[in-house]
LOKOL-23110 format. One line per 5 residues: number of its first residue (from 1); their letters; for each residue x, y, z of C-alpha. Coordinates in nm, 3 decimals. Layout:
BEGIN
NUM	A	X,Y,Z ~ ...
This chain:
BEGIN
1	MAEKT	-0.005,0.001,0.000 ~ 0.134,0.354,-0.070 ~ 0.198,0.575,0.178 ~ 0.036,0.889,0.252 ~ 0.205,1.199,0.098
6	DWEMK	0.238,1.518,0.348 ~ -0.044,1.669,0.159 ~ -0.276,1.400,0.202 ~ -0.185,1.385,0.565 ~ -0.226,1.776,0.614
11	AANLL	-0.598,1.754,0.437 ~ -0.722,1.444,0.654 ~ -0.559,1.612,0.961 ~ -0.740,1.923,0.858 ~ -1.086,1.772,0.821
16	KAELK	-1.031,1.550,1.127 ~ -0.960,1.877,1.346 ~ -1.262,2.056,1.210 ~ -1.482,1.762,1.297 ~ -1.310,1.758,1.641
21	RKGVT	-1.337,2.132,1.687 ~ -1.720,2.098,1.602 ~ -1.781,1.771,1.819 ~ -1.891,1.593,1.507 ~ -1.857,1.209,1.506
26	YAQLV	-1.840,1.007,1.176 ~ -2.158,0.878,1.219 ~ -2.322,1.246,1.242 ~ -2.100,1.356,0.951 ~ -2.271,1.069,0.730
31	EKLAE	-2.626,1.213,0.853 ~ -2.520,1.580,0.780 ~ -2.392,1.483,0.462 ~ -2.721,1.329,0.369 ~ -2.895,1.622,0.459
36	IGVDE	-2.720,1.798,0.179 ~ -2.771,1.540,-0.057 ~ -2.447,1.338,-0.022 ~ -2.485,0.961,0.002 ~ -2.177,0.820,0.216
41	KEVNV	-2.141,0.520,0.446 ~ -1.970,0.573,0.777 ~ -1.703,0.330,0.675 ~ -1.629,0.505,0.360 ~ -1.579,0.838,0.555
46	RNKLS	-1.371,0.658,0.798 ~ -1.148,0.493,0.525 ~ -1.118,0.828,0.314 ~ -0.984,0.988,0.649 ~ -0.774,0.738,0.751
51	RGKFT	-0.616,0.721,0.424 ~ -0.620,1.067,0.352 ~ -0.761,0.993,-0.002 ~ -1.039,1.227,-0.094 ~ -1.133,1.495,-0.340
56	AAFLL	-1.151,1.861,-0.275 ~ -1.507,1.820,-0.332 ~ -1.552,1.583,-0.043 ~ -1.355,1.810,0.185 ~ -1.607,2.098,0.065
61	QCLQA	-1.902,1.895,0.121 ~ -1.785,1.811,0.462 ~ -1.714,2.128,0.555 ~ -2.041,2.255,0.417 ~ -2.242,1.969,0.617
66	TGSEH	-2.079,2.096,0.926 ~ -2.136,2.440,0.903 ~ -1.775,2.525,0.888 ~ -1.706,2.885,0.743 ~ -1.319,2.950,0.828
71	LRL	-1.025,2.715,0.828 ~ -0.707,2.790,0.993 ~ -0.420,2.642,0.770
């Protein structure tokens, strides 16, 4: 299996930190994504964040679903 690049790790950590800051679990994220029309399974979300392999669109969907308006890079 290929190792995560620094950028993939940064993206995954950024999203994980935002979820933690908002107090949103993966299960809750799946529910919030469904509310905006994004169909994901909890196991898929967990795997995406674990691997750090997800699209910019998925990142934006997650941020929108959790009500995040600002990010600190």
